[in-house]
C-alpha positions, 0 to 999 in steps of 0.5 A: 429692777425696773419697778423700783426706778425713782425720777432723777434730780440733777442727773444730766439729760437724758437720763430721767429715772434711776434705781437698783444700778439702772437709769431710764433714758428718754428716747424718741421711741419710748424709754430705754433702760440700762447704763452709760459711763465715762472714762478719760477719753471714751463714752459708752452706753448699753441700753435695752427695750424694756422687754428687750425688743431693741438693744444697742450699745455704743462706744465713742471717743469723748473728753468728759473734762467738760461734762455738761451733759451728753454729747449731742451728736453721739446722742442723736447717732445712738437714738437713730440706731436704737430707734431703727433710724440708722 
């Protein structure tokens, strides 16, 4: 599934690739693979390293009404946990 990802155009950062339902996200410690999602009042991400050395699922309250990309504080905390800095 990961060999069919292509660079994204028009997707909000940090997404850099997509294919077959899997997004590729640029993190401070390399690419992460998975998917995020929103619903009224929430934001969630579930990401893995390519060979599953790292894995993190996170959820937060968030309002997608002003969707200008991912919430910076959430993404910073998420990367901290994913990259082992938390």
